[in-house]
N, C-alpha and C positions, 0 to 999 in steps of 0.2 A: 557682314550680313548681306545677302543678296536682296536686291530690290524686289517688291511684290510683283512687278511686271517689267520686262525689258522694254526700253523705249522703242526698239525696232518691232517688237511684238505688238505694242500699243498702236504703232503706225499701221501695221498690217490689219488690225481690227478696224481702225478708222477707214482704211481703204476698202475693206470688205463691206462695211455698212454703206459707204458712199456708192459703191457699185450696185448694191441691191436697191437702195432708195432712189437713186437717180441713174438709170442705165445709160443715159447720154453723157454722164460725167466721165471724162478721161483725163484727169488731172494728176500731176505729181503730188504726192502727199508728203509733207514735211512737218516737223514739229511746230513750225510757225505758220502753217497754212490756215487760212480763215475757214472755219467750219461752215460758215454760211456762204460767203462770197466765192471762195475757191472751190468748195466741195458741194455746195448746194444742200446742206443738211438743215431741214426745218426742225421745229420743236419735237415732232413725233419721231423723226429719225434720230434725234439726239437722245430721246428716251431709250431707244433700242441700243444706241452706242454706249450709253452709260451702263445699261444692264449687262452688255457683253463684256465691258471692261471689268465690271464687278466680278463676273464669273471667271474671267481670266486671271484676275489678281487676288481674288478672295478678299477684296477690300469692300467696305461699305461707304459709299460716297455720300456726302451731305447733299441736301436739297439744293443748296446754292451752286453746286457743281454744274447743274443743268442750266441755271440762269446766267451764271457769270463766265462760263468757259467759252472763250472765243477761238481757241486753237487747241491742237492736240497737246501742246506743251502745258497749257492750263490744266487740262485733264490729268496729265502726268503728275503735276504738283499736288492735285487733290488725292491721287492714288498714294503718293509718297507720304502725304500728311495723315492718311487714314491707315497706314501700315500698322498692324498689330491690334487694330480695333476689331472687336467682335462684330459679326454681321448683325443687323437688326433682327430681333426675334419677335415672334408674335406676342402681343400683350394680352394676357389672359384675364386681366382685371375687368370686371364688369362694373361700369359706373352708369347705372340707369338714370335717365333724366325724366322718367315718367313721374308726374306730380299728382297731387290730389286733384279731384275733379274741379275744373275751373267754372267760371260763370259762362252763361250763354253768350255767343258772339253778339256784337252790337248791330242788330238788324236794321236799326234806324239811322246809323251813322251815315253821313253824306260825304265825308272826306276821310282820307287816310289819317290825318291828324286828329279828327274826331274819334276815330276808332282807337288810336293810341291813347287819347285822353280818357276814353271810356275805361280801358284797362287800368290806367294810372289811378283812377278814382276807386276802382273796385278791388283790384289785386296788384297793388304797386310793387310788392316784393316778389311777385311770381317771375320765374326765369323766362325770358323770351329769346335770348341768343346765347349760345355757348360756342366760343371759338375753340377748335380742336386743340387740346393740350394747352390752352391758354385761358384768357379771362372769360367771365360770364357777365351777362348784362340783364338786369331786371327792367321791368317797365318804367320804374321810377328813374333808374339810371339813364335809360334811353331818352326819356323826356328831359331830364335836367341837363344832360350834356348837349342834346340837340338844341335846347333853348339857348345855351351858351354860344353855339355855332350861329344860331339865328341872330343873336345880338351883334356878333362880330361882323357878319355879312351885312347887316343893316348899317353898322358903323362904316363899313367899306363903301357904302353908297348904293347898296341894292335897294331897289324900290319894288313894290308889288307888281307882278307881271313880267319882270325881267328874268333872264335866264342865267343859270349858273352851271358851267361845265365842270363835271366831277371826273377827274382822271386819277383815281386812287386804286390801289390793290384791295383785295378782300381784307377788311379790317374794321374795327369798331369806329374808326374815324370816318370811314366811308358812310356808315349808317348815320352817324351824328350829322355829317355834312348834308346827306340827302334829306333827312327829316328837318334839319335846321333850315335848309333852303325853303321847305314848305312852310315852316312856322314863321319865316320872314316874309312870306307871300311870294317867293320866287318860284321859278320853274326849273327843276333839275334836268340836266342833260348828261346822262352817263356816257363816258368814253373809256375805252379800254386802255390800261396803263402800259408803259413800255415794258417789254419782256426782259430786255438787257440794258444796263445803264450806258453801255458804249453806243447805243443807237438812239439816244434820247432826242437829239436834234432832228434826225430823219423822222422819228415817230411823231414829234410835234408838228413838223411840216406837213405830214400826211393828213393831219386833222384840221388844217386851216379851213378847208372847204366846209366842214361841219360847223366850226365855230362861226364862220361868216353866215351860214344858213340860219343858225339858231340865234344870231345876234347876241352872242354871249357877252354879258356885262362883266362877269367875274369868272375866274377859273380857280379851282382848288386842285392841287396836284402834289406830287412827291417833291421833297426838298431838292433833289438833284436837278429837277427841271426848272427851278426858280431862276437860276442865272440866265436862262434862255428866254425869260419873259419878254425881253425887248424884241426878240425875233417874232413872237406872236403878236405883240401889240403893234408892230410895224405893219403887219398884214391884215389884222382884224381891227377895224376902226372902232367897233363897239366895245372892245375889251378894255376895261379901266384898270384892272389889277389882277395879278396872279398871286394867290395865297397858298400856304402850306399848312398842314395840321398844327405845326408848332405855333402858328399865329393865333390859334384859338385856345385860350386859357381859362376864361371866366365861365361860370355856370349859368350866366344869363339872368341872375336874380334881378327882378324889377322890369325885365323885358316883357312886354305884352305881345303875345303871338298874334299874327294877322289871321283873321277869320276868313277862310275861303268858302266858296260855295261848291256844291257837287259838280256843277257844270264847268268849273274852272280847270285849267290844265294841271294834271298831276305830275306828268313828266313827258319829255320828248324822247322817243326811241328811234334812233337813226338806223335804218335798215340796210343801206348800201355801203356801210363802212366808209372807207376813204376813197372808193372808186366811183367813177361816173359822177352824176349829179346827186349830191346827198339828199335823202328824203327823210324828213323827221316826222314820224307817226305821232299825231296828236292823241294823247290818252288823257281823258279827264278823270277826276276822282270817281265820278259815277261809273265810267267805263271800268276802271280798275276794281272797284268794290263789287260791281256786278260779276266780273270775271272770277274774282276770289270766292265769292259766294257760290257761284255755279260749279267751280272746280272742287270746292269743299264738299258739295253734295255729291258730285260725280265720283270723288275718291272716298266718300263716306268718312271724311276726316273729322276728328274731334279732339277734345282737350287731352285725351289719353295718348295721342300720337306723339312721335318724335321724328322730325324731318332731319335728314343728314344730307348736306350738300357741299360739293366741291365746285359747283357751277359758278362762273364769274358773275359778279354783281352788276357788270355793265351789260349783261345779257338778260333779256326779259324772263327767260326760264328761271334763272337764278334769283333775280330781283323780285319779280312778282310771285312766282311759284314758291320760292324758298323763303323770302323775307316778309313780303306783304301778307301772304296767305296765313303764315304761322302767327304773325303779330295779330291779325284780325281774329283768327279762330282760337287763339289762346293756348297754343302749345309751342314748345321750344324747337329751334332750329340749331343744328350743329354745323358750323361753317368751317371749311378748310379751304386753303388757297388752291386754285387750279394747278399751280406749280407743284404743290405738295402731292397732288394726285398724279400728275404727269411723271414726276420724278420717281415715285414709288406708288403705283396703283393700289397696292395692298392696303395702304393707309385709309383709302375710302372704305373698304370692307371692314378694316379694323375699327374704324369709327362707328360703323353700324353695329358691330359686335359689342364694342365697349359701352355705347350709350343706348343699346337696345332700340336702335332705329327701326321705325315702322314704315316710313315713306322715304324713298330716295330714287335717284335715277340720273339719266343723262342721254346724250346722243348715242347712237349705235356704236360709234367708235370707242366709247368709254368701256363698254362691255367687252369689246375686242381686246382692248389693252389688258383687261383683267385675265382674259384667256391666254394671251400670248406673252405677257411680260411679268407674270407673278410666279416665281419659283415655288415649288411645293413646300419648302421649309418655312416660307413666310405665312403659310396657311395653317400651321400647327395650332390646334386649339380653337380655331375659328368657329363661331356659332352665328349663323345668319337666320335662325329660326324666327326672330322677331320681325324680320322684313316681310311686310304683307303686300306692298304696292311698289313695284319696280318699274317706273315709267321709262319708256324708250321712245324718243322723238327728236325733233329739230333737224333730222336728216333722214334719208331713206332707211327703213328698218329691214334688217336681214333676217330671214327665218333661220338660216344656218347659225348665225350668231346666237340667237335666242335658244336654239336647241342645244348647242354646245355649252352655253353658259349654264343651262339647267343641269346638263349631264355632269359638268365638272364640279359645280358648287352645290348640287343636290346633296352630296355627302357631307356638306357643312351646314345643312339645315335650310337651304334655299328651296322654297316650295315649288311644286310643279305649275301652279296657276298664279304665281306671283308676278311674272313678267307681263307688262301691260303696254302694248304699243299705243301711242297717243299722237295727236296731230294738233298743230296750232300755228299761229303766225302773229306777228307784231300788230297787224291791223285788227286783230280780234283781242287785243291786249296780250294774251299769250295762248291760253288753252282753248280749244274748240271741240275736240272729240277725244274721249277717253274709253279705253277698254274697261268695263266695270271690274272692280276688285273681286278677285276670286274666280273670274270667268276665264276659261281657256282662250288664249288668242287664236285667231283663225287665219289660215292662208288659203287663198283660192289658187287652183291649178287650171289655167286657161288654155284654150286652143290658140296658140300663138298667131297662126296665120289668119284665123277668123278675126281675132282682136285687132291685128295690125291693119287689116283691110277694111273692116266695117265698124270697129269700135264696140262690137258686141262681146260681152264677157260670158263666153260659153265654156262650160267645163270641158277640159281636155279628156280624151279617152284614156283608160288605164294603161294602154300600150304606147301612149305618146312618149317618145324618148326625151323630149325637151319642152315640157309645158312652160308657159309663162307663169311665174309665181308672184302673187300680189298679196301683201299683208294687209289685213283689216286693221284700221286705226281706231276702232271702237265706235261708239255712238256719240252723237252731238250732246254737248253739255246742256243742263236744264235751261229753259227760257231762251234758247237759240234755235235757229233753223238752218238746214242745209238744203241746197238743190243743185242739180247738174243741168246745164243748158247747152244747146248747140250753138253754132256760130251766129244764128239769127236771134239768140236770146230766148228760144222756146225750151220749156222744161222737158227733159228726157225721162223716160221710164227707168225703172230699176235695171241694173246690169247693162246700161248703155253709157259709154264713156263720153265725157264732154267737159265743159268748163265748170269748175266748182265755185259756187257762190254761197254766201251766208248772210244772215241778218241776226240782230239781237242787241241787247244793251251793252255788250262789251265792245261793239264795233266803233272804230275810230270815226271821227268826223272828216278826216282827211290828212293831208300832209302840210306841215307848218310852212306858211308863206309860199306855197307852191300850188297855185290854182290849176295849172295845166295837168300836173300829175294827179291831183285830187279828182278832176273831172273824169279821168280815165279809170278811176278806182270804182266808181259806182255805176250800177244798172238799176236806176230807180232807188228802191229801198234796199236793194241787195248789194253786197260788197264783192267785187271780183277778187278771188284769192291769187290768181295767176297760176293755179295748179289744175291739172287734169285729173279726173277721178270718175268713179261710178259708185252708186249706192245699191245696197241690197238689204231690204228689210231693216233699214235703219243703220246698218253698218256702212262705214266709209272706207273706200279703197282708193288710195292715191296711186296714180299710174304714171305721172310725169309732171313737167312744169311748162306752163305756157311761157313764162318769162325765162330768161336765159341765166338766171342766177345759178352759180355753182355752189354747192354746200360741201365744204371741206372741214372736217373736224368740228362740225357744229357752227362754223362761221360762213356767212354769205359772201360770196365773191362775185362781183359783176365783171364780165369779160371785156366790156367795150373799151374802157380807157387803155387797158393793156394791149388790145388789138391795134388801137390807133398808134400807140407809142412804138410797138414793134414794127408797124408798117412804115414808120418814119426812119428806121435804121437804113443806112447805106448798104445796099446788097439785098434788101428785102423788098419784094414787090408790094407797093402801097395798095391797100384794099384787098389784099390776098392773104390775110391772116385770120385764122379762126382760133379762139380760145374757148375750150369747152371742158365739161366734167366727164370723167369716165369712171364707172364703178370699180372699186378696189376691194374685192372679196377678202383679201388677206388683211387689209387694214380696217375694214368695216366702215369706210367713209368713201369720199370721192377723190380721185386724182385730178389735178389740174393739168391739162395738156395744151400745148401751143403747136399749132400746125401753120407753118409759114412757107410761102413760095419764094424761091430764090433761083437766080441763074448761076450762082457761084457753084463751082465743082471741086475746088481745092479743099482737101480735108482740113488743113490748118485754118483756112478761112471759115469753114463750117464751125469749127470749135470756137473761133473768135466770136462768131455771131451768136452761138449758144450762150457764151459767157455774158455777152451784152444783154441778151434777152433775160437771163436770170437776174442781172443787175437791175434791169427795169422792173421785173416782177417784185424784187425785194423792196424797191422804192415805192411801188404802187399798191401792192397788196400785203406787204410786210413779210413775205416768205418767197423762196424760190418755187418755181413750178415743178411738177413731178416728171414731166416728159416734154421734150422738144423734138418735133419732127420737121426737118427742113426738106422740102419737096420741090420738084421741078415745076415750072409754070403750068397753069391750068389743072392743078391738083385739087385746090379748094373748091368744093361744089358751090354753085351760085344759082339763084333763081333767074328767070328771064329778065327781071328788072335789074339784075346786077347785085342783089342782096345775097349775102352769105347764108346758105341754108344750114 
């Protein structure tokens, strides 16, 4: 019997994807080539690779093929193991999670745990979390298991006010650990888990800076990371123990939860990942509940809703928007892992169909994945008519993506006014501006020259061949305010671009143990967002970023540390490296580009430098960059003071 795909054909597919994803890669592709280090394929490129291999082989690869495959040989093994299996078909079963009308939300609750206890007392058996195709959790179960985690954390030496780093995948254990930390009086610090087991050591090392900044007393992570606990404890003086979910067995009977106040810290959200100087956004229980209440009003959410989320729980959008809001408001959330979505994007839409989801969304790139990487046969029988609020945020929103998504999925019940651009930031807890449900999203077409020279948002003429398109991100959420100011801090009128600021009860008090960064965050009672924008009759239009954060696939990447490290390479001119983001219309996200000056002219030497730069990128930001440009001296633009522009 012939194999489902010839090894040489598989290698050709790998080479094809590598060339498309990384134009600068010119490497020999063999069965044992490293997909990441040799070929520079990040997680999104691997999604494309798996999809093409499935098309070539007619095989249906499992989710773990995306996470565990390190080489083309690994992918070939999965193809051979999947031979003869029927492709995954659409699940036409409808399993609605809409429940009987629940109680009103706890308007007077001052903490997240008070809100959870409110529902425990009034509707303990009401469903609060459903893991896609797995277990479900009621309020009673969430409380009981979280109390068990609290007891164990306390036994391990946690005292009120200390921090607990949580590096777990999307799972029930994650939620038990988070709420358990709160019930023990601790402060949760979410960290993203390793994508592949073969890179655990590097992954842990990249988080040492955050663990030190947070003063983590305990860490809860996956079992595979526990043998490396010595590595972390040797570098993080405050870290007393590294635990795994298997260490938590009891239900916590007899344990008395620690009562916290609304002004105490609910959790720390680190915004700069592993790069640069880590900054932990301090979010109190009052901040979080104020944001949840305001977002609930803005989205007109109630007990009849069903939230479907693939968003990671270490990200504020997934944690606050997906879990805290639904717990507080009293309707269920369907959780699936980000890997499940990336490996087969149709599973997200299938979950909305199956559970009659009403609220769901993600960064712009997630809608692009659905457009580009879902074959028609996986959409058979799909019904998206229950979906009423599709939020799109966390990175620049593309009008082309929204139009194309409506066109393709309109035939499957996706409504014309369902897509809702939103805006938020960790310093505002998460959400700050929403397009009202049912309202058509709006795009301004501006005179590009006028805007770039004066900052005035003037409508382009109908004959303008290349107007500047700017998407409206909606209106500010209730009880919060927005304003746009100039460089002197003076408020600007509508349709004048400047620095965006906000104020309101969701606003952070600053960065954890970082007085200098906190000082630069505030302008009196107003919080600087770091974004540039203009307002028009209450609508918010984001036009760019003051800060140099690159948003790639919904993740924030700071360029500074990578610039410094690349500049230290022999053959690269120190201080002549620029790392920046470039819009990627095809991918719906941003590409990370490295521009570096060198005097080297030999082609082989150039390839060697590119390989080293990608190795540095993998070590610092967890993924290779999208493009590397090696240029002659005096190419990188600088200001008169010598700073890179």
